[in-house]
N, C-alpha and C positions, 0 to 999 in steps of 0.2 A: 504494500500500500504506500503510494507516494504521498508526500506532504506538499501541497500546492498552495501558493498564494496567488489570488486573483485581485489585482488592484486596478481601479479605473476612474476616469473622469468622463462625465457625460453631460453635455450641454442641453441637448434636446430630448434625451432619453434613448436615443438609438444605440449608443455604446453600452448603456445600461442593459438594454434588451439582449445585446450580444453576450455581455458578461453573465447575465442570469441564465441564458440558454446553455452556456458552457458549464456553469456551476451545477445546474440541475442535471446535466448529462453525466457529470463525473463524481458528484458528491457521495453517491452510495458506495463507491469502490475506493475512494481516496479521502485523505484528510485534507479538506479544503477550507482555507481561511479567506474571507472576502472583506476587502476594505475599499472605501472610496476616497479619492483625493479630497473631496469636498467636506466630508464629515468625520473621517477617522484619522487619528494621529498615526502617521506612518514613519517609522524610523528606518532609514535605509539599511542600518546594521541588522535589522530583522531578516533581511533577505537571506542571510547565511543559514537561517533556521529551516529553509525549505529546499526540497529537491528541485522544484520547478516554480518559476515565477511567470505569470501571465499579466502583462501590463496593457491595459486598454485605455485608449484616449480618442477623443474626437480630434479632428484636424480642421483647421481653417487657416486661411492665409498661408504663411510660410514658417511657422514656428510652433513650439509646444504651447499648450494652454497655460495660463498663469497659475492655475491650480496645481500643475505638475512641475513647475519651475524649481521650487525648493527641493523637491524630492530628486529631480534630475541633478541638481548641484550636489546634494548630499551623497549621491551614488559615487562621487569621486573618492569617498572615504572607505569604500567597500570593495574587497577583492572577491569576485564572484567565480573564481576558479572552481570548476566542477558543477556549476549550476547551469540549468537550461532555462533560457529566457525566451518567451514568445511575446509578440505584440499583436494587438488587434484593435480595430476601431472603425467608427463611422467616418466616412470621407465624403468629399463633395467635389465632383469633377468640374464645377464652376471655376475653381481656383486653378492657377497655373501649375501648381505642384499638387499631386494627388497623395494625400496622406502623409504630409511631412512630419507630423508629430511622431508617427510610428517609426519612421526612418531614423529620426533623431534619438528616440529611446533605444532602438536596436543598436545604433552606433555607440551610444554610451555604455550599454551592457557589454558590448564587444570590447570596448576600451578597458573595462573592468574585468576582463578575462573570462566572461561568461561564454557559454556556447549559445549562440543565437539560433533559434529554430528557423529553419529555412523559409517557411512561408510567413509573410507578413499579411495577416488577414485584414484586408481592406474591403469594406462593404459600402456601396453607394447609398448614402443617406440612411433611411429607416430600413432595417432588415425585413424582407418578406419571408414566407415559409421556406423557400429554397435557400435563402441566406442563413436561416436558422439551422437547417440541415448542414450547411457548409461549416457553421460554427461548431457543430457537434463532431463533424469529421476532423476539423482542425484540432479539437481537443483530443480526439482519439489518436491522431498521428503524433501530437505533442507528447502524450503519455507513452506511446510506443518508443519514442526517442529517449525518454527518461530511463526506460527499462534496459536499453542497450548497454 
């Protein structure tokens, strides 16, 4: 049983829907802790207590949301060697860059020596039923990678 942290920021509720679908899909077989950047204190040093970390964020414009900035900076203090980090979130193709917050978080995790899960799960705006299934497949593949 893997210990998984799911942390996310959601502006319109779309990334929250994604996070909830992932958590519901894996919570019976794994020890899952869920936190939101908006409401829960998140100490980046806690990341060392988990086998896998899933970071969800909405993206707009060309940077990470303000709710995520402090955590992003605090990650500089954490060596994530041996940890698997995946990113997911709601994106908007209206902007010049699609899902930049996810790319930024993946780059930070990589700089901290984490293994970054290959797929960056980017869903256009609000997830539909097919997108929810994609979230569940993403979670399954993420967990398979942890078991390797």
